[in-house]
FIVEXNU-953296 format. One record per residue (C-alpha): residue number from 1; residue in one letter; x, y, z. Coordinates in steps of 0.25 Angstrom, whole numbers, plus 2048, in hexadecimal, padded with zeros to 3 digits. Example, Ala and Ser with C-alpha at 12.3 -4.5 7.8 and 13.67 -1.06 7.14 Angstrom:
BEGIN
 num residu  px  py  pz
   1      a 831 7EE 81F
   2      s 837 7FC 81D
! end
This chain:
BEGIN
 num residu  px  py  pz
   1      m CD7 A18 DCF
   2      n CE5 A11 DC8
   3      e CE4 9FF DC7
   4      r CF4 A00 DC8
   5      i CF4 A06 DD6
   6      t CEB 9F7 DDA
   7      e CF5 9F1 DD2
   8      n D00 9F6 DD9
   9      i CF9 9F3 DE6
  10      i CF9 9E4 DE1
  11      r D07 9E2 DDD
  12      d D0B 9E9 DEB
  13      a D04 9E0 DF1
  14      f D0B 9D4 DE9
  15      r D19 9DA DEE
  16      n D17 9DB DFC
  17      l D10 9CD DFA
  18      k D1D 9C8 DF4
  19      y D17 9C3 DE7
  20      y D22 9C9 DDF
  21      e D2D 9C3 DE5
  22      d D2C 9B6 DE1
  23      e D29 9B7 DD1
  24      n D2B 9A7 DCF
  25      d D20 9A5 DD8
  26      i D17 9AF DD7
  27      i D13 9B5 DCA
  28      i D0C 9C4 DC9
  29      e D09 9C7 DBA
  30      e D00 9D4 DB7
  31      q CF5 9D3 DAC
  32      k CFB 9C7 DA7
  33      s D01 9B9 DA8
  34      r D0B 9AF DA4
  35      i D01 9A4 DA7
  36      s CFE 99D D9A
  37      e CF1 998 DA2
  38      v CEE 9A6 DA8
  39      k CEE 9AB D9A
  40      r CE5 9A1 D95
  41      l CDB 9A4 D9E
  42      l CDC 9B2 D9E
  43      r CDB 9B3 D8F
  44      n CCD 9B7 D8F
  45      a CCD 9BD D9D
  46      n CCC 9CD D98
  47      k CC2 9D4 DA2
  48      s CBB 9DA D96
  49      g CB4 9D0 D94
  50      k CB9 9D0 D85
  51      n CC4 9C4 D81
  52      g CD2 9C6 D85
  53      v CDB 9C4 D8F
  54      g CDB 9CA D9D
  55      y CE3 9CA DAB
  56      p CE2 9CE DB8
  57      k CEC 9D9 DBE
  58      f CF5 9CF DC5
  59      i CF6 9C0 DC4
  60      v CFE 9B8 DCE
  61      s D03 9AB DCC
  62      s D0D 9A0 DD1
  63      p D13 994 DCC
  64      s D12 98C DDA
  65      f D03 990 DD9
  66      p CFF 98B DCA
  67      d CEF 98B DCD
  68      f CEF 998 DD2
  69      l CEE 9A6 DCE
  70      i CEC 9B4 DD5
  71      i CE6 9BF DCC
  72      i CE4 9CD DCF
  73      d CDD 9D7 DC9
  74      c CD9 9E6 DCE
  75      k CD2 9F3 DCF
  76      a CD5 A01 DD3
  77      d CC7 A03 DD9
  78      t CC3 9FB DE5
  79      k CB4 9FE DE0
  80      y CB8 9F5 DD5
  81      h CBD 9EA DDC
  82      e CB0 9E0 DDA
  83      s CA3 9DF DD3
  84      k C96 9D9 DD8
  85      s C95 9D0 DCD
  86      h CA3 9CE DC9
  87      n CA1 9CF DBC
  88      n CA7 9DC DB8
  89      i CB5 9D6 DB6
  90      a CBB 9E4 DAF
  91      s CB7 9EE DBA
  92      y CB8 9E5 DC9
  93      t CC3 9E0 DCD
  94      v CBF 9D4 DD3
  95      d CB6 9D0 DC8
  96      g CC2 9D2 DBE
  97      v CCC 9C8 DC6
  98      l CC0 9BE DC8
  99      h CBF 9BF DB8
 100      y CCE 9BB DB6
 101      a CCE 9B0 DC2
 102      n CC1 9AA DBC
 103      a CCB 9AA DAF
 104      l CD7 9A4 DB5
 105      s CD0 999 DBE
 106      n CCE 990 DB4
 107      s CDD 98D DB6
 108      f CE0 993 DC3
 109      n CDB 996 DD2
 110      v CDB 9A5 DD1
 111      i CDC 9B0 DDE
 112      a CD6 9BC DD7
 113      i CD8 9C8 DDE
 114      a CD2 9D5 DDC
 115      v CD8 9E2 DE1
 116      s CD2 9EF DE0
 117      g CD7 9FD DE6
 118      q CE1 A07 DE6
 119      t CE6 A06 DF5
 120      i CEB 9FA DFE
 121      e CE2 A00 E07
 122      s CD5 A02 DFF
 123      l CD9 9F3 DF5
 124      k CCF 9EA DF5
 125      i CD2 9DB DF1
 126      t CC9 9CF DEE
 127      t CD1 9C2 DED
 128      l CC8 9B7 DE5
 129      l CCC 9A9 DE3
 130      v CC7 9A2 DD6
 131      s CCC 993 DD7
 132      k CCF 98A DCB
 133      s CC3 988 DC2
 134      s CBA 991 DCA
 135      k CB4 99E DC6
 136      n CAF 9A3 DD4
 137      g CB9 9AB DDC
 138      k CB8 9AB DEB
 139      t CBF 9B3 DF6
 140      l CCC 9AE DFA
 141      i CCE 9AD E07
 142      d CD8 9AA E12
 143      e CDA 9A0 E1C
 144      n CD0 9A7 E24
 145      a CC5 9A8 E1A
 146      v CC9 9B7 E19
 147      p CC8 9BD E0B
 148      i CD5 9C2 E03
 149      e CD4 9D0 E02
 150      s CE2 9D3 E00
 151      i CEF 9D0 DF8
 152      i CF5 9C6 DFE
 153      s D02 9BB DFD
 154      f D01 9B2 DF0
 155      d D04 9A4 DFA
 156      d CF7 9AA E02
 157      y CEE 9AB DF7
 158      m CF3 99C DF1
 159      r CF0 998 E01
 160      y CE2 99D E01
 161      a CDF 99A DF3
 162      a CE4 98A DF5
 163      f CD8 98A E01
 164      d CCC 98D DF9
 165      p CC4 980 DF6
 166      e CC3 982 DE8
 167      v CD1 983 DE6
 168      v CD2 976 DF0
 169      s CC8 96E DE8
 170      n CCE 973 DD9
 171      r CDE 96E DDE
 172      y CD9 962 DE4
 173      s CD1 95C DD6
 174      n CDD 960 DD0
 175      l CE8 958 DD9
 176      m CDF 94C DDA
 177      e CDE 94C DCC
 178      f CEB 94D DCA
 179      s CEE 941 DD4
 180      r CE7 937 DCD
 181      e CEE 93B DC1
 182      l CFB 93A DC9
 183      h CF7 92C DCF
 184      e CF7 926 DBF
 185      f D03 92B DBB
 186      m D0B 926 DC6
 187      r D03 919 DC4
 188      d D05 919 DB5
 189      h D13 91F DB5
 190      a D1B 91F DC1
 191      k D17 911 DC7
 192      l D15 916 DD5
 193      t D10 90E DE1
 194      e D05 915 DE9
 195      s D0E 91A DF4
 196      e D18 91F DEA
 197      k D0D 929 DE4
 198      p D0B 932 DEE
 199      l D1A 933 DF2
 200      l D1D 936 DE4
 201      v D12 941 DE5
 202      s D19 946 DF2
 203      g D27 946 DEE
 204      t D26 94C DE2
 205      l D1D 957 DE9
 206      i D29 95B DF3
 207      a D34 959 DE7
 208      l D2B 964 DE1
 209      k D2E 96D DEB
 210      n D3B 96E DE7
 211      e D3A 97B DDE
 212      v D48 975 DD5
 213      f D41 966 DD3
 214      s D34 96C DD0
 215      k D3A 975 DC6
 216      t D45 969 DBF
 217      f D3F 95D DC2
 218      d D3D 95B DB2
 219      l D4A 95C DAF
 220      h D4E 94F DB6
 221      k D50 942 DB0
 222      p D44 937 DB2
 223      e D4F 92E DBA
 224      k D54 938 DC2
 225      l D46 940 DC4
 226      q D44 938 DD0
 227      q D52 939 DD7
 228      e D50 948 DD5
 229      w D43 947 DDB
 230      m D47 93F DE8
 231      r D52 949 DE9
 232      v D49 956 DEB
 233      i D3F 94E DF4
 234      k D4A 94C DFD
 235      e D4F 95A DFB
 236      e D42 95F DFF
 237      i D3F 956 E0B
 238      n D4D 95A E11
 239      l D4A 969 E0F
 240      a D3B 967 E16
 241      d D3C 96C E25
 242      i D3C 95D E2C
 243      p D45 956 E34
 244      n D4E 94E E2C
 245      s D4B 940 E33
 246      k D3D 942 E2A
 247      k D44 945 E1C
 248      a D49 937 E1A
 249      n D39 930 E1F
 250      m D35 93B E14
 251      t D3D 939 E07
 252      q D3E 929 E09
 253      p D31 927 E03
 254      y D33 92E DF7
 255      s D40 925 DF5
 256      s D39 919 DED
 257      i D32 923 DE2
 258      a D40 92A DE0
 259      v D45 91C DDA
 260      h D37 917 DD4
 261      p D3B 912 DC6
 262      e D30 917 DC0
 263      l D30 925 DC2
 264      g D3E 927 DBB
 265      k D39 921 DAD
 266      s D37 928 DA0
 267      s D2C 925 D99
 268      k D26 92A D8A
 269      r D1C 930 D92
 270      y D25 936 D9D
 271      p D33 936 D97
 272      k D36 93E DA4
 273      g D30 933 DAE
 274      p D25 932 DB5
 275      l D2A 93A DC2
 276      n D2C 945 DBB
 277      e D1E 945 DB5
 278      l D18 943 DC3
 279      i D21 950 DC7
 280      r D1D 958 DBD
 281      l D0E 956 DC0
 282      l D10 955 DCF
 283      n D17 964 DCC
 284      e D0B 968 DC3
 285      k CFE 962 DCA
 286      v D03 961 DD8
 287      w D0F 96B DDD
 288      p D06 978 DDA
 289      f CFC 972 DE4
 290      i D06 96E DEF
 291      n D0B 97C DEF
 292      i CFD 982 DF0
 293      y CF4 978 DF8
 294      h CFB 974 E04
 295      d CEE 96F E0A
 296      f CED 965 DFF
 297      d CF3 958 E03
 298      v CF7 954 DF4
 299      v D01 948 DF8
 300      g CF6 943 E01
 301      e CEC 944 DF6
 302      f CF4 93F DEE
 303      y CF7 932 DF4
 304      g CE7 930 DF9
 305      e CE5 930 DE9
 306      f CF0 928 DE7
 307      l CEA 91C DF1
 308      k CDC 91C DEA
 309      y CE5 914 DE0
 310      t CEA 908 DE9
 311      g CE5 902 DF5
 312      g CF4 8FF DFA
 313      d CF8 90B E04
 314      k CE9 90C E09
 315      k CE8 8FD E0C
 316      s CF6 8FB E15
 317      l CF6 909 E19
 318      g CE9 90C E1D
 319      i CEA 919 E16
 320      v CDE 921 E14
 321      l CE1 930 E11
 322      t CD7 93B E17
 323      p CD1 943 E0E
 324      r CD5 94F E0D
 325      h CC9 956 E0F
 326      i CC8 94E E1C
 327      t CD5 953 E22
 328      e CD1 961 E1F
 329      l CC5 95D E28
 330      f CCE 959 E31
 331      a CD4 965 E33
 332      e CC8 96E E33
 333      l CC3 964 E40
 334      a CD0 967 E47
 335      n CCD 976 E43
 336      l CDC 978 E45
 337      s CE1 985 E48
 338      i CED 98E E49
 339      f CF0 99D E4F
 340      t CFC 9A5 E54
 341      d CF9 9AA E63
 342      k CFC 9B8 E67
 343      d D0A 9B4 E6B
 344      n D0C 9AF E5C
 345      v D0C 9A0 E5F
 346      i D06 998 E54
 347      h CFC 98E E5A
 348      a CF7 983 E52
 349      d CEF 974 E51
 350      k CFB 96A E4D
 351      v CF5 95F E44
 352      l CFA 94F E47
 353      d CF9 945 E3D
 354      i CFF 937 E43
 355      c CFC 931 E34
 356      t CFE 93C E2A
 357      g CFE 935 E1E
 358      t D01 940 E14
 359      g CFC 94B E1D
 360      a CEE 94D E19
 361      f CEB 953 E28
 362      l CF7 95A E2B
 363      i CF6 961 E1C
 364      s CE8 964 E1E
 365      s CE9 96A E2D
 366      m CF5 972 E29
 367      q CED 979 E1E
 368      y CE1 97B E29
 369      l CEA 983 E31
 370      m CF1 98B E26
 371      r CE3 98E E22
 372      k CE3 995 E30
 373      s CF1 99A E31
 374      v CF2 9A8 E2F
 375      t D01 9AB E30
 376      e D0D 9A5 E2A
 377      e D12 9A0 E37
 378      q D05 999 E3A
 379      r D06 993 E2C
 380      k D16 98F E2E
 381      f D11 98A E3E
 382      i D07 97F E36
 383      k D11 97A E2E
 384      e D1C 977 E38
 385      s D14 974 E44
 386      c D05 970 E42
 387      l D06 963 E39
 388      i D0B 956 E3E
 389      g D0C 948 E37
 390      i D10 939 E39
 391      e D11 930 E2E
 392      q D15 923 E2F
 393      q D16 91E E20
 394      p D22 923 E18
 395      n D1D 926 E0C
 396      m D10 92D E13
 397      y D1A 935 E1D
 398      a D21 939 E0F
 399      l D12 93E E08
 400      a D10 944 E16
 401      s D1E 94B E17
 402      s D1E 950 E08
 403      n D0F 956 E0B
 404      m D17 95F E15
 405      i D23 962 E0D
 406      l D1A 966 E02
 407      r D13 970 E0B
 408      g D1F 975 E13
 409      d D18 971 E21
 410      g D17 967 E2C
 411      k D22 95C E27
 412      a D2A 95D E33
 413      n D1F 959 E3B
 414      l D1D 94B E34
 415      f D22 93F E39
 416      q D24 932 E32
 417      g D21 927 E3C
 418      s D17 920 E44
 419      c D0C 927 E4B
 420      f D0F 91E E55
 421      d D1D 922 E58
 422      e D1E 928 E64
 423      g D2B 931 E60
 424      i D23 935 E55
 425      i D16 938 E5D
 426      q D20 940 E67
 427      l D24 949 E5B
 428      v D17 94C E58
 429      q D12 94F E64
 430      n D1D 959 E66
 431      h D15 961 E5B
 432      k D08 95F E65
 433      p CFD 95D E5B
 434      n CF1 961 E5E
 435      i CE9 95A E52
 436      g CEA 94E E4D
 437      m CE4 94A E40
 438      i CE6 93A E3B
 439      n CE1 930 E30
 440      p CE8 924 E35
 441      p CEB 917 E2E
 442      y CDE 90F E2C
 443      s CDF 902 E33
 444      q CDF 8F6 E28
 445      s CDF 8EC E31
 446      d CE0 8E9 E42
 447      e CED 8E8 E42
 448      g CF1 8F6 E3D
 449      l CEE 901 E47
 450      h CE1 906 E4A
 451      e CDD 915 E45
 452      l CDB 919 E52
 453      v CE7 917 E57
 454      f CED 920 E4F
 455      i CE2 92A E54
 456      k CE7 929 E62
 457      q CF5 92B E5F
 458      m CF2 937 E57
 459      l CE8 93D E63
 460      d CF5 938 E6D
 461      s CFF 942 E65
 462      l CF5 94E E65
 463      e CF7 958 E70
 464      s CEA 957 E7B
 465      e CDE 95C E76
 466      g CE3 95B E68
 467      i CD8 956 E5D
 468      g CDB 949 E56
 469      f CD5 946 E48
 470      a CD3 939 E41
 471      i CCD 933 E34
 472      v CCB 923 E37
 473      p CC3 918 E33
 474      i CB5 917 E3A
 475      t CB8 90A E40
 476      c CBF 914 E49
 477      a CB5 91A E4D
 478      t CAB 90D E4D
 479      n CB3 901 E51
 480      s CB7 8FD E5F
 481      h CC8 8FE E61
 482      p CCF 900 E6E
 483      m CD6 90E E68
 484      k CCA 915 E6A
 485      a CC9 914 E7A
 486      a CD8 917 E79
 487      i CD6 923 E72
 488      l CCA 928 E7A
 489      a CD3 924 E86
 490      e CDA 932 E82
 491      h CD4 939 E78
 492      t CC5 93E E75
 493      l CBB 93A E6A
 494      e CB6 949 E65
 495      a CB3 945 E57
 496      v CB0 939 E4C
 497      m CAA 93D E3F
 498      s CA5 931 E36
 499      m CAA 934 E28
 500      p CA6 931 E1A
 501      e CA7 922 E15
 502      n CAE 926 E08
 503      l CB7 932 E0E
 504      f CC4 928 E0A
 505      y CBF 925 DFE
 506      p CC4 91B DF6
 507      v CC8 916 E03
 508      g CBC 90F E0B
 509      t CBF 913 E18
 510      v CB4 919 E22
 511      t CB9 924 E2C
 512      c CB7 92D E38
 513      i CBE 93A E3D
 514      m CC1 938 E4C
 515      v CC6 943 E54
 516      f CCC 943 E62
 517      r CD1 94D E6D
 518      a CDF 949 E71
 519      h CE1 945 E7F
 520      k CD4 947 E86
 521      p CCE 93A E89
 522      h CC0 938 E82
 523      s CBA 933 E90
 524      i CBF 941 E98
 525      t CBA 949 E8D
 526      n CAE 943 E8E
 527      r CA7 948 E81
 528      k C9E 944 E75
 529      t CA6 941 E69
 530      w CA0 949 E5C
 531      f C9D 93E E51
 532      g C9C 945 E42
 533      y C94 93C E36
 534      w C9C 942 E2D
 535      k C99 939 E20
 536      d C96 943 E16
 537      d CA2 94B E12
 538      g C9C 951 E05
 539      l CA8 949 DFC
 540      v CA4 93F DF0
 541      k CAB 933 DEA
 542      t CAF 936 DDD
 543      k CB6 92D DD2
 544      h CC3 932 DCF
 545      l CC3 93C DDA
 546      g CC1 934 DE7
 547      r CB9 93D DF1
 548      i CB5 94B DEE
 549      d CAF 957 DF3
 550      l CA6 958 DE7
 551      h C9A 95E DEC
 552      k CA1 969 DF4
 553      k C9C 964 E01
 554      w CA9 961 E08
 555      k CAC 970 E0E
 556      h C9B 971 E13
 557      i C9D 962 E1A
 558      k CA9 966 E20
 559      n CA5 972 E26
 560      r C9A 96B E2D
 561      w CA2 95F E31
 562      v CAD 969 E38
 563      e CA0 970 E3D
 564      q C99 964 E44
 565      y CA7 95E E4A
 566      k CAC 96D E50
 567      n C9C 96F E57
 568      r C9B 960 E58
 569      e C8C 961 E53
 570      s C85 955 E55
 571      v C7B 956 E47
 572      p C71 94A E44
 573      g C76 941 E3A
 574      e C85 948 E3C
 575      a C8A 949 E49
 576      v C89 946 E56
 577      t C90 945 E64
 578      h C92 938 E6D
 579      y C99 934 E79
 580      v CA3 929 E75
 581      t CAE 91E E7A
 582      s CB7 915 E73
 583      e CAC 90A E74
 584      d CA4 912 E6C
 585      e CA4 916 E5C
 586      w CA9 923 E59
 587      c CA1 928 E4C
 588      a C94 930 E4A
 589      e C8C 924 E43
 590      a C8D 91C E51
 591      y C85 92A E58
 592      m C7E 931 E4E
 593      d C6F 931 E4E
 594      t C68 92D E42
 595      s C62 93A E3A
 596      f C54 937 E34
 597      e C55 944 E2D
 598      n C59 93D E20
 599      l C50 932 E20
 600      n C46 930 E15
 601      i C3C 929 E0E
 602      e C47 923 E04
 603      d C4E 91C E0E
 604      f C44 912 E10
 605      e C3F 914 E01
 606      k C4D 90E DFD
 607      t C4E 902 E08
 608      v C42 8FD E04
 609      q C45 900 DF6
 610      k C51 8F9 DF5
 611      y C4B 8ED DFD
 612      a C3E 8EC DF2
 613      l C49 8ED DE7
 614      y C51 8E4 DED
 615      k C44 8DA DEE
 616      m C40 8DD DE0
 617      s C4D 8DB DDB
 618      k C4C 8E6 DD0
 619      n C4E 8F6 DD1
 620      n C3F 8FD DD0
 621      r C41 90C DD1
 622      l C34 913 DD6
 623      n C30 921 DDE
 624      n C30 923 DEC
 625      d C23 92A DF2
 626      s C24 934 DFA
 627      k C20 92F E08
 628      s C22 934 E15
 629      l C2B 92C E1F
 630      i C2C 928 E2D
 631      t C37 931 E34
 632      v C3D 935 E41
 633      k C35 93F E42
 634      q C28 93C E3D
 635      s C25 92F E46
 636      s C2B 929 E52
 637      w C38 922 E50
 638      k C3F 91B E5B
 639      a C4F 915 E5A
 640      f C51 904 E5A
 641      r C5D 8FF E5D
 642      l C5F 8F3 E53
 643      e C63 8E9 E5B
 644      t C54 8EC E60
 645      l C4E 8EA E53
 646      f C56 8DE E4C
 647      d C5F 8D1 E50
 648      i C6B 8D7 E4A
 649      r C74 8CB E44
 650      k C82 8CB E3A
 651      g C82 8C5 E2C
 652      k C8D 8B9 E29
 653      r C98 8B9 E20
 654      l C97 8B2 E13
 655      t CA2 8B5 E07
 656      k C9E 8B3 DF9
 657      a CA8 8A8 DF8
 658      n C9F 89F E02
 659      m C91 8A4 DFB
 660      i C89 89A DF4
 661      p C7F 89F DEA
 662      g C71 89F DEF
 663      t C64 8A5 DF3
 664      t C68 8AB E01
 665      p C6A 8BB E01
 666      f C77 8BE E05
 667      i C78 8CD E0D
 668      g C85 8D4 E0B
 669      s C87 8E1 E0F
 670      t C83 8EA E01
 671      e C79 8F4 E00
 672      n C71 8EE DF4
 673      n C69 8E3 DF1
 674      n C62 8E3 E00
 675      g C6F 8DE E03
 676      v C70 8D1 DFA
 677      t C7D 8CE DF5
 678      a C7C 8C0 DF1
 679      y C73 8B5 DF2
 680      i C79 8A8 DF8
 681      g C77 899 DFC
 682      q C79 89A E0A
 683      e C6E 899 E14
 684      p C69 8A6 E19
 685      i C6E 8AA E27
 686      h C65 8B6 E28
 687      e C54 8B6 E29
 688      g C4C 8C0 E21
 689      n C46 8CC E26
 690      t C52 8D2 E2B
 691      i C59 8DD E28
 692      t C67 8DC E24
 693      v C71 8E9 E26
 694      n C7F 8EA E20
 695      y C8A 8EC E2C
 696      n C95 8EB E21
 697      g C97 8F2 E13
 698      s C8B 8FA E10
 699      v C8A 8FC E1E
 700      a C7C 8FF E23
 701      e C72 8FA E15
 702      a C68 8F2 E1B
 703      f C5E 8E8 E14
 704      y C51 8DF E18
 705      q C53 8D0 E15
 706      p C46 8CB E13
 707      d C4D 8BC E10
 708      a C55 8B3 E17
 709      f C66 8B8 E13
 710      w C74 8B7 E18
 711      a C7A 8C3 E1C
 712      s C8A 8C7 E1B
 713      d C92 8CA E27
 714      d C90 8D9 E22
 715      v C82 8D9 E26
 716      n C7A 8D9 E33
 717      v C6B 8D3 E31
 718      l C60 8DA E3A
 719      y C55 8CF E3E
 720      p C49 8D8 E44
 721      k C45 8D6 E53
 722      f C35 8DB E4C
 723      k C2C 8D8 E42
 724      m C34 8DC E34
 725      d C30 8DD E27
 726      e C35 8E2 E1A
 727      n C2D 8F0 E1C
 728      i C34 8F0 E2A
 729      a C42 8ED E25
 730      m C43 8F7 E1B
 731      y C3F 902 E24
 732      i C49 8FF E2E
 733      i C54 8FC E23
 734      a C52 90A E1F
 735      m C54 90F E2E
 736      l C60 906 E2F
 737      k C66 90C E22
 738      h C63 91A E28
 739      e C6E 915 E32
 740      k C78 914 E27
 741      f C7F 920 E2A
 742      r C86 919 E37
 743      y C8D 90F E2F
 744      n C97 90D E25
 745      y CA3 904 E22
 746      g CAB 909 E2C
 747      r C9F 908 E37
 748      k C97 8FC E35
 749      w C8A 8F8 E39
 750      h C8E 8EA E40
 751      v C84 8E3 E48
 752      e C87 8E9 E56
 753      r C86 8F7 E50
 754      m C79 8F2 E4A
 755      k C72 8EE E57
 756      n C75 8FB E5E
 757      s C71 903 E51
 758      i C63 90D E53
 759      i C59 90D E46
 760      y C4D 917 E48
 761      l C3E 911 E45
 762      p C30 916 E47
 763      v C29 912 E53
 764      n C1A 912 E59
 765      n C13 918 E65
 766      k C19 90C E6E
 767      k C27 90F E68
 768      d C28 902 E60
 769      i C2B 902 E52
 770      d C22 906 E48
 771      f C21 8FA E3F
 772      e C14 900 E39
 773      k C17 90D E36
 774      i C26 907 E30
 775      q C1D 8FD E27
 776      e C14 909 E23
 777      f C20 912 E1F
 778      v C27 906 E16
 779      n C1A 902 E10
 780      s C18 911 E0C
 781      l C26 90F E03
 782      t C27 910 DF4
 783      y C2F 902 DF3
 784      t C27 8FB DFE
 785      k C1D 8F5 DF4
 786      f C28 8EE DED
 787      l C2E 8E6 DFA
! end
């Protein structure tokens, strides 16, 4: 057995795969490294277990991929390929290469390859990925989840490793941290407006595509650098494979930055000027990621980060940028496909976004299709033919175009102008799009175009039987609008999914996803619509990072959602199917049965406790006793429509300016202090022994009011049509709160909706409400003695 033979097989593989042809971009070193960080990390990596330097047989690196290394170790005999424990690093190939990878992963994402054998036929290869800051190797897989068991091209290694979730998470965290640093630098030293900041980022990334500029920008004097920056952007745009008519539209938004007075000024801290420093930072921190991670909408993510610091763009344009995990969800729900038939003709879904923004939907769709592609011809087809977009705002069009230029795809199919322009729509339809994805501008007033108008235009632009996905405010689903009828006259409402309330944090827009089948009238298909209650995506709000997948729940939740949608599952508390028309509400909250699986003693205890504490005006910490609970299964329950139990009246508006001090409780739309937000001198307008329920603000919070009061117009007042005391009120309030999942700021519990709402109450043998059992149950609760 001769290990040199195995090494020569690896070298031959490198030659066949052209590793040696570009020594400037792919650097192959054997049992050494010129990279100072690699030297530092391996200085005590000797496999003998003693202190001393140790190196794998091959180290492959590239300046274009600075955070990745490929390392290879080998043995002549396949019986020494891998031990069971991975602890015998001196004798086994897999064990040894993992030993080196674990040391290097402090600073790099490491592709660790173990090779053993003396012939190509007998060769055994294990390929592992150890992501940065991780000590756990995982099998590297291709786009079809097949393990890599041969030596493949450098580009393929980079492509497969880039899909790894840990690598994705690490690069996202790093980039977002840098985006905040960049924002502060722009604010303090460049004096750029909010709309100029993302343009400077995208323009600089385009300029850095130019190899000469990336290596020489530091040589230019501050006052000349802006001119060179603009010249190179124009040059790169002119080189792009797009119609000449579009090039001026792409270039124009960058012109204001090219003459910005602050960017070319020298200072003691930045003698070469702020622009030079910005280019240097982007070249170091962002360009390597652009080169590697084509699925990552860097420009859009930075733009979203910058928007957090201003209300300007959001208010004037209704811009609400779609979170990245949602753009990826759209691609999975669409189940985008690509294949080559027996005649060697490529077939693929073609995705249209008529409100492209920065291009996030197109980028996620591209990457989903790229993962399914198996040939270079398919990948070329995706870039050239499968992504179609329209964007009206010049700055946003420039951002979307730059995103496409940076990826070398899709730019020829981006159109600037109104998505209602017949000429543009005709050009779009020539591409025969069959999948639509849209996050339209959110209407800021009755004068603006309604979101449903954009949805209809998207659907009208798709091929027959095409599928359109839209994420819009929940009010589009819950409120009446003439466009609902117009849409259903020509298209079918396939599904609606109610989304998490903080999805667009820090923007407070409650949304839903609507899915339509194009050019199939709803009345003709005559099928039930599937409604999903997708209110928890597992992401949590954090102080500096926004909503993130802190507890790694999203993947499981996403897979469950996609499975439910594809199979049209009906799951209590999660999904339901229902026939709807344009006159109905389009959301799960309106049709799902209430789930009592989670109803427990605490729901009633909390209701009584809050009221008892209000009455006592002090906090008492008491222990709950364990008691049996009346449940749907334990007792005979019956559904009651609220209007049969109560006379429901709306409160009356009273501004703070018109309030005078006094003793009348003023009930507002709060969740605290029994609803009391002030004591006023005005006479009460509602009687005591009633229940107040917030229809706005803290929607569905309910309280028992023992005394006469004034209720604001955000509150509904329930006058009982039966003999009610505070014990019975406590029970009913707990049941009202159990219906809270149906309502939010976007779907308010207004009087008409409340009248038709259902709550469940225990009944006696005559099917009348069993008030005696309710009294018995409430009296058994811990806090009732304090009422």
